[in-house]
C-alpha positions as CSV (number, residue, x, y, z in Angstrom):
1,M,120.9,7.7,136.0
2,K,121.6,4.8,133.9
3,T,120.5,4.6,129.9
4,L,119.3,1.6,128.4
5,V,121.3,0.9,125.5
6,F,119.8,-1.6,123.0
7,P,122.1,-3.1,120.1
8,K,121.5,-2.0,116.8
9,K,120.6,-5.6,115.4
10,S,118.0,-6.0,118.0
11,I,116.4,-2.8,117.0
12,Q,116.9,-3.7,113.2
13,R,115.2,-7.5,113.9
14,F,112.4,-5.8,116.0
15,L,111.3,-3.0,113.3
16,V,111.5,-5.9,110.4
17,V,109.1,-8.3,112.6
18,W,107.0,-5.6,113.1
19,S,106.8,-4.3,109.5
20,C,106.0,-8.0,108.9
21,I,103.4,-8.4,110.9
22,S,101.6,-5.1,110.0
23,L,102.1,-6.2,106.3
24,I,100.7,-9.4,107.1
25,V,97.4,-7.7,109.3
26,L,97.2,-5.2,106.3
27,M,96.9,-7.8,103.5
28,F,94.4,-9.9,105.6
29,V,92.0,-6.8,106.1
30,S,92.5,-5.8,102.3
31,Y,91.7,-9.5,101.4
32,L,88.4,-9.4,103.8
33,F,87.6,-6.1,102.2
34,F,87.6,-7.2,98.6
35,I,85.9,-10.3,99.3
36,Q,82.8,-8.5,100.9
37,K,82.8,-6.4,98.1
38,A,82.8,-9.1,95.6
39,V,79.8,-10.7,97.3
40,V,77.7,-7.2,97.5
41,K,78.6,-6.9,93.7
42,T,77.3,-10.2,93.1
43,A,74.2,-10.2,94.9
44,E,73.6,-6.6,93.3
45,R,74.2,-8.0,89.9
46,T,71.4,-10.9,90.2
47,I,68.9,-8.3,91.6
48,L,69.5,-6.1,88.5
49,E,69.4,-9.2,86.2
50,R,66.0,-9.9,87.6
51,Q,64.7,-6.2,87.2
52,I,66.0,-6.4,83.4
53,T,64.3,-9.3,82.7
54,N,61.1,-8.1,84.2
55,L,61.6,-4.7,82.1
56,N,62.3,-6.6,78.9
57,M,59.2,-8.5,79.3
58,K,57.0,-5.5,80.0
59,V,58.8,-3.7,76.9
60,S,57.7,-6.7,74.9
61,T,54.2,-6.8,76.1
62,L,53.9,-3.1,75.0
63,E,55.3,-3.6,71.9
64,S,52.8,-6.2,71.1
65,R,50.0,-4.0,72.4
66,Y,51.5,-1.4,69.9
67,I,51.6,-3.6,67.0
68,T,48.4,-4.8,67.5
69,L,46.6,-1.4,68.2
70,G,48.5,-0.2,65.0
71,Q,47.0,-2.7,63.0
72,K,43.5,-2.2,63.7
73,V,41.4,-0.6,61.0
74,S,39.5,2.9,62.1
75,G,37.3,5.4,60.4
76,D,40.2,7.8,60.2
77,K,42.5,5.2,58.5
78,I,39.9,4.3,56.0
79,I,39.5,8.3,54.9
80,L,43.2,8.7,55.0
81,F,43.7,6.0,52.5
82,G,41.2,6.8,50.4
83,L,38.7,3.8,50.4
84,T,35.1,4.0,49.6
85,E,32.2,2.1,50.4
86,V,31.5,-0.4,47.2
87,L,27.2,-0.7,46.8
88,N,27.3,-4.2,44.7
89,P,30.7,-6.0,45.6
90,T,31.4,-8.6,43.2
91,F,33.1,-11.9,44.6
92,L,34.7,-14.5,42.6
93,P,34.2,-18.4,43.4
94,R,37.0,-19.9,44.8
95,T,38.1,-23.2,42.8
96,D,40.1,-25.9,43.0
97,M,43.7,-25.0,42.4
98,Q,45.1,-28.3,42.3
99,D,44.8,-28.7,38.6
100,K,46.0,-25.6,37.6
101,F,49.5,-25.4,39.7
102,S,52.3,-28.0,39.7
103,F,55.2,-28.4,41.6
104,N,58.6,-29.6,39.8
105,V,61.6,-30.7,42.0
106,N,64.8,-30.4,40.1
107,E,66.6,-33.7,40.9
108,I,70.7,-33.8,40.4
């Protein structure tokens, strides 16, 4: 029976070459994986930004409606503030106020 004997240098070269090839393949697969993750995260981010914009618009609309409803006068608010009905209201006539007020500008 014959046994094959490989020189030590050829075995080392073989291991070095295949280690380099394996490392290159591993790096390429990792690169593809991270590129795919970046694309997916970018797509998710645009979708979430649209949802945030829509929710902000809904919140603004609801806040506006809340403020509008809060400014309405109701019978309960009138009683709560202690307001009463005036039977004979007296109104003051509106006069032209241009002659009564002046605006002075200080020039330097």
